[in-house]
C-alpha positions in Angstrom: -97.6 65.0 -15.2 -96.4 61.7 -13.7 -95.6 58.7 -15.9 -98.4 56.6 -14.1 -101.0 59.4 -15.2 -99.6 59.6 -18.8 -100.0 55.7 -18.8 -103.5 55.7 -17.7 -104.5 58.5 -20.2 -102.9 56.6 -23.1 -104.3 53.2 -22.5 -107.2 52.2 -24.6 -108.7 49.4 -26.6 -106.7 47.9 -29.4 -109.7 48.8 -31.9 -109.3 52.6 -30.7 -105.5 52.4 -30.6 -105.1 51.4 -34.4 -106.9 54.6 -35.4 -103.6 56.7 -35.2 -103.0 54.9 -38.6 -103.7 57.2 -41.6 -104.2 56.1 -45.1 -101.0 55.8 -46.9 -99.0 55.1 -43.7 -96.1 52.4 -43.2 -96.6 50.7 -40.0 -93.1 49.2 -38.8 -93.5 46.0 -36.8 -90.5 44.4 -35.1 -89.0 41.0 -35.8 -90.9 37.9 -34.7 -92.1 37.7 -31.4 -91.8 41.5 -31.1 -94.8 41.7 -33.1 -98.0 42.8 -31.1 -100.8 40.5 -31.7 -103.7 42.3 -30.4 -102.9 45.5 -32.5 -102.4 43.6 -35.7 -105.5 41.5 -35.1 -107.5 44.7 -34.7 -105.9 46.3 -37.7 -106.7 43.2 -39.8 -110.3 43.2 -38.7 -110.6 46.8 -39.6 -108.5 46.7 -42.8 -111.4 47.8 -45.1 -111.5 51.1 -43.1 -108.0 52.1 -44.6 -106.4 52.4 -47.9 -103.0 52.1 -49.2 -101.6 51.2 -45.9 -98.3 49.1 -45.6 -97.1 46.8 -42.8 -93.2 46.4 -43.0 -91.5 43.7 -40.8 -88.9 40.9 -40.7 -90.1 37.3 -40.0 -94.0 37.5 -39.0 -94.7 34.5 -36.8 -98.6 34.4 -37.0 -100.6 34.5 -40.2 -103.1 37.6 -39.7 -106.1 38.2 -41.8 -104.4 41.1 -43.5 -102.3 38.7 -45.3 -105.1 38.6 -48.0 -104.7 39.3 -51.7 -108.2 40.5 -51.9 -107.8 43.3 -49.4 -104.2 44.4 -50.5 -105.4 47.7 -51.7 -106.5 48.4 -48.0 -103.6 46.9 -46.2 -100.7 45.2 -47.6 -97.4 43.5 -46.3 -94.0 44.4 -47.4 -91.3 41.9 -46.2 -87.9 42.8 -44.9 -87.6 38.9 -44.7 -90.2 36.2 -45.5 -91.6 33.6 -43.2 -94.1 30.9 -43.5 -96.8 33.4 -43.1 -95.8 35.4 -46.0 -93.9 33.2 -48.2 -96.8 32.3 -50.4 -97.8 35.7 -51.0 -94.4 36.6 -51.9 -94.0 33.9 -54.4 -97.4 35.0 -56.0 -96.5 38.5 -56.2 -99.3 40.2 -53.8 -96.6 40.8 -51.0 -93.7 42.7 -51.9 -90.0 42.8 -50.4 -87.2 45.2 -49.7 -83.7 43.6 -50.6 -81.4 45.0 -47.7 -78.7 43.8 -45.3 -80.3 43.4 -41.8 -77.7 45.8 -40.6 -78.5 48.5 -42.9 -82.4 48.6 -42.2 -82.1 51.3 -39.6 -80.1 53.4 -42.0 -82.6 53.0 -44.8 -85.2 54.3 -42.3 -83.4 57.0 -40.9 -82.5 58.6 -44.5 -86.2 58.2 -45.4 -85.4 55.5 -48.0 -87.8 53.1 -46.4 -90.9 54.8 -44.7 -91.9 54.5 -41.0 -95.0 56.6 -40.2 -96.3 54.5 -37.3 -94.6 51.8 -35.0 -96.6 49.0 -33.3 -94.5 46.9 -31.0 -94.7 44.7 -28.1 -93.4 46.0 -24.8 -92.6 45.1 -21.1 -94.4 46.6 -18.3 -93.4 50.3 -17.7 -91.0 50.7 -14.8 -91.0 53.2 -12.0 -89.2 55.7 -14.2 -91.7 55.6 -17.1 -89.6 53.2 -19.5 -90.6 50.2 -21.3 -88.3 47.7 -22.8 -88.8 46.6 -26.4 -86.6 43.5 -25.7 -88.1 40.9 -28.0 -87.4 42.8 -31.2 -85.1 45.9 -31.0 -83.7 45.5 -34.7 -84.8 48.4 -36.9 -87.5 49.4 -34.5 -85.6 52.0 -32.6 -84.6 53.8 -35.7 -88.4 53.7 -36.6 -89.3 55.2 -33.3 -87.1 58.1 -34.2 -89.1 58.7 -37.7 -92.7 57.7 -36.6 -95.4 60.1 -36.3 -97.2 57.9 -33.9 -96.0 54.7 -31.6 -98.5 52.3 -30.2 -97.3 49.7 -27.8 -98.9 46.4 -26.6 -97.8 46.0 -23.2 -97.5 42.4 -21.9 -96.2 41.3 -18.4 -94.5 38.3 -20.1 -92.4 40.6 -22.1 -88.9 40.7 -20.4 -87.4 44.2 -19.3 -84.0 43.6 -20.8 -81.0 45.9 -20.6 -79.2 47.6 -23.5 -80.5 50.3 -26.1 -84.0 49.0 -26.1 -86.0 51.5 -24.1 -88.6 53.9 -24.9 -90.5 56.5 -22.4 -94.3 56.8 -21.9 -93.9 60.4 -23.1 -93.0 59.1 -26.7 -95.9 56.9 -26.9 -99.3 57.8 -28.6 -101.3 54.9 -27.4 -101.0 51.7 -25.5 -103.0 48.5 -25.1 -102.7 45.8 -22.5 -102.6 42.1 -22.9 -101.8 39.1 -21.1 -101.4 36.3 -23.6 -98.5 34.0 -23.5 -95.8 34.8 -25.7 -95.3 32.7 -28.7 -92.8 29.9 -28.2 -90.4 28.6 -30.8 -89.0 25.2 -29.9 -85.3 23.8 -31.1 -85.5 22.6 -34.6 -85.2 18.7 -35.0 -81.7 17.7 -35.4 -80.9 14.4 -37.4 -77.6 12.5 -38.3 -76.8 14.9 -41.2 -77.2 17.9 -38.9 -75.1 16.2 -36.4 -72.3 15.5 -38.6 -72.2 19.0 -39.9 -72.3 20.5 -36.4 -69.4 18.4 -35.2 -67.0 19.4 -38.2 -68.0 23.2 -37.1 -67.7 22.5 -33.3 -64.2 21.1 -33.6 -63.0 24.2 -35.3 -64.2 26.7 -32.4 -61.4 27.1 -29.8 -62.1 28.0 -26.3 -62.7 31.7 -25.8 -64.2 32.1 -29.2 -67.3 34.7 -29.6 -70.1 33.2 -31.6 -72.8 34.4 -33.9 -75.5 31.5 -34.4 -78.1 31.7 -36.9 -81.4 29.9 -36.6 -81.8 26.3 -37.9 -81.3 22.8 -37.3 -77.6 22.9 -38.1 -76.6 26.0 -36.2 -78.3 24.3 -33.2 -76.4 21.2 -33.8 -73.3 23.0 -33.5 -74.6 24.5 -30.0 -75.2 21.1 -28.7 -71.7 20.1 -29.4 -70.1 22.8 -27.7 -70.5 21.8 -24.2 -67.0 20.9 -23.7 -65.6 24.2 -24.7 -64.7 26.9 -22.2 -65.3 30.7 -22.0 -67.2 31.3 -25.1 -68.8 34.7 -25.8 -71.9 35.8 -27.7 -72.3 38.8 -30.1 -75.2 37.6 -32.4 -78.5 38.9 -34.0 -80.8 36.2 -32.4 -80.8 35.0 -28.8 -82.3 31.5 -28.5 -82.9 28.6 -26.3 -79.3 27.2 -27.6 -77.4 30.0 -26.2 -79.3 30.1 -23.0 -78.4 26.4 -22.5 -74.8 26.9 -23.0 -74.9 29.9 -20.5 -76.6 27.5 -17.9 -74.0 24.9 -18.7 -71.4 27.4 -17.8 -69.8 27.4 -21.4 -70.5 30.9 -22.2 -69.0 33.4 -19.8 -67.9 36.3 -22.1 -64.9 36.4 -20.0 -62.6 36.3 -23.0 -64.6 39.0 -25.1 -62.3 41.8 -25.8 -65.4 43.8 -27.3 -68.1 44.5 -24.8 -66.3 42.2 -22.2 -68.4 40.1 -20.0 -71.7 40.9 -22.1 -73.8 38.9 -24.5 -75.3 41.2 -27.4 -78.2 40.3 -29.5 -80.9 42.2 -31.3 -84.1 40.1 -31.0 -85.1 36.9 -29.4 -87.0 33.7 -30.4 -87.5 30.7 -28.1 -89.2 29.5 -25.2 -91.0 31.1 -22.1 -88.0 30.0 -20.2 -85.7 32.1 -22.5 -87.8 35.3 -22.1 -87.7 34.8 -18.3 -83.9 34.2 -18.8 -83.6 37.7 -20.4 -85.5 39.5 -17.8 -83.1 42.2 -16.2 -80.2 39.7 -16.9 -77.1 41.9 -16.6 -75.3 39.5 -18.8 -77.4 40.2 -21.6 -78.0 43.5 -23.4 -80.3 44.0 -26.5 -79.3 46.5 -29.1 -80.3 47.8 -32.4 -79.3 45.7 -35.5 -77.1 48.5 -36.8 -75.0 47.8 -33.7 -74.9 44.2 -33.3 -74.6 43.4 -37.2 -72.6 46.1 -38.3 -69.6 44.2 -39.8 -67.0 46.7 -38.6 -68.4 46.7 -35.1 -69.2 43.0 -34.7 -65.5 42.4 -36.2 -64.0 44.1 -33.3 -64.4 40.8 -31.4 -61.4 38.6 -31.6 -62.1 35.2 -32.7 -65.5 35.9 -33.9 -67.0 32.6 -35.3 -70.2 33.0 -37.5 -72.4 30.0 -38.2 -75.1 30.4 -41.0 -77.1 28.2 -43.4 -77.6 28.4 -47.1 -79.9 26.4 -49.3 -77.3 26.1 -52.5 -73.9 27.2 -53.3 -72.1 27.2 -56.6 -68.6 26.3 -57.7 -67.4 29.6 -56.9 -68.9 30.0 -53.4 -71.9 32.1 -54.3 -74.5 31.4 -51.8 -78.4 31.4 -52.5 -79.9 31.5 -49.2 -83.1 33.3 -49.7 -84.8 32.2 -53.0 -85.7 29.1 -55.0 -84.5 30.4 -58.3 -86.5 33.4 -58.7 -89.3 32.7 -56.0 -88.5 34.3 -52.7 -88.2 32.0 -49.8 -86.7 34.2 -46.8 -84.5 37.2 -47.0 -80.9 38.4 -46.8 -81.2 39.0 -43.1 -77.8 39.0 -41.3 -75.8 36.3 -43.0 -73.7 38.5 -45.0 -73.4 40.9 -42.1 -71.6 38.4 -40.0 -69.8 36.6 -42.6 -68.0 39.9 -43.3 -67.6 40.7 -39.7 -66.1 37.2 -39.1 -63.5 38.0 -42.0 -62.6 41.1 -40.4 -62.1 39.7 -37.0 -58.5 38.8 -35.7 -58.8 34.9 -35.6 -62.3 34.8 -36.9 -64.0 32.2 -39.0 -67.2 32.2 -41.0 -68.9 28.9 -41.7 -71.7 28.6 -44.3 -73.5 25.0 -43.5 -75.8 23.1 -45.7 -76.8 19.2 -46.2 -75.2 18.1 -49.5 -78.7 17.1 -51.0 -82.3 18.1 -50.8 -85.4 16.3 -51.6 -84.4 12.9 -50.2 -81.0 13.0 -51.8 -82.2 13.6 -55.4 -80.9 17.0 -55.6 -77.3 18.3 -55.0 -77.1 21.6 -53.1 -73.5 22.0 -54.4 -74.1 23.1 -58.0 -71.9 24.2 -61.0 -74.0 27.5 -61.2 -77.0 28.8 -59.2 -80.4 28.2 -60.5 -81.5 30.9 -62.8 -82.8 33.9 -61.1 -81.4 32.9 -57.6 -80.9 35.7 -55.3 -77.1 35.9 -54.2 -77.1 36.3 -50.4 -73.3 36.0 -49.8 -70.9 36.7 -52.6 -68.0 34.5 -53.6 -65.4 37.1 -52.2 -66.8 36.9 -48.7 -67.5 33.1 -48.1 -64.7 31.3 -46.1 -65.6 28.0 -44.7 -68.3 25.7 -46.3 -69.5 22.7 -44.5 -71.6 19.7 -45.3 -71.8 16.3 -43.7 -69.0 15.1 -46.0 -66.3 17.7 -44.7 -65.1 21.3 -44.7 -64.1 23.3 -48.0 -61.9 26.4 -47.1 -62.6 28.8 -50.1 -61.1 32.2 -49.1 -57.9 33.0 -51.0 -58.5 30.0 -53.2 -58.6 30.2 -57.0 -61.8 29.3 -59.0 -60.4 25.8 -59.7 -59.3 25.2 -56.3 -62.7 26.3 -54.8 -64.3 24.0 -57.2 -62.2 21.0 -56.3 -62.9 21.7 -52.7 -66.7 21.8 -53.0 -67.0 18.8 -55.0 -65.1 16.9 -52.5 -67.7 17.7 -49.7 -70.6 17.0 -52.2 -72.7 13.9 -51.8 -70.8 11.1 -53.2 -73.7 10.1 -55.8 -73.4 13.6 -57.4 -69.4 14.0 -57.5 -69.0 12.4 -60.9 -71.6 14.6 -62.8 -70.3 17.8 -60.8 -66.8 16.7 -62.0 -68.2 16.6 -65.7 -69.8 19.9 -65.3 -66.7 21.3 -63.7 -64.6 20.1 -66.9 -67.2 21.9 -69.2 -66.9 25.1 -67.3 -62.9 24.8 -67.6 -62.6 24.4 -63.9 -61.1 21.0 -63.6 
């Protein structure tokens, strides 16, 4: 049977396609804009028809009606990483989460430690060979495809057909729906003088020919904007966004100096503008791969001069990073920060940067603290952190004693807090 005939046989309305879900199933959904809005909207509308169904995902970008404590016994969300759509539910306790390194989610699915009964995903139009590209969110989704009983695609002409290990054949698909809605776009974060100052410190430490992993946020993007005078940078990252595309267009990213996947940019999900999604389409310089490939510290660390840039919310005198909770209250998730910190540490000539403003809440709270707030989820350990950067400078921690670390971090704290931080350090016998 031809691929086109199979396509027509499996095409249906979203209300019908969601009926592949059974009570007790876990539905795995890709990261961010890889989520299929028509399918999740239909599932939300029919949620009272189901019982004990779980939707598992990193970083939802839309607030669907199934995010509802009153119907959680029907369909509930389990977060691999919280977003604005799910954060309140996580903090109130009616949305649960799975602590895990981003790189290990495929392994957890493959070993049956995390269930994957059904996959819902956005997909590009089918090519002449019967393949779709799941380019927007490859992540853990490819592992889920191998375990799932049923795979349902939302096919949209705005989804790019990307290269890499991100394809599925029509013969694997149980049902598909069609949509033409524009993809959700996420612009570059706002950047102020604090972010610019941090970005300059980091940019000055990135040499020509370095390979970059760039996290999402104002500070990483401030770094990107100050790299326009560099030459022959490479990309091996988890997220491809508009900042990276801008560097490619400026001729700064060439991937010519990469010794691992020479000439290619690698990523596992995309988040940005319509222009970015068009940039990804059949671009021979870009490959989208599962996260256990892009984020595996051993594999990513094969890149010489890997420079990883990630943000945290709080760091203590020993260098422990609290990047995913406010005390006991979950805020985001582990994500790929620790993956790439460890990868950069393995890399010949590599550097990992943890970046953060020195204060929060209009300069009333220091983000550099003697000890993390009680119950804070430690994202990156004291043994892994290397460079820490605020608007007041750079602290290099790796290989330093506890007392040396403490002194370095106080030196880059906001001046208004350095006195009380020194006093706290003396009480902790660190000064």
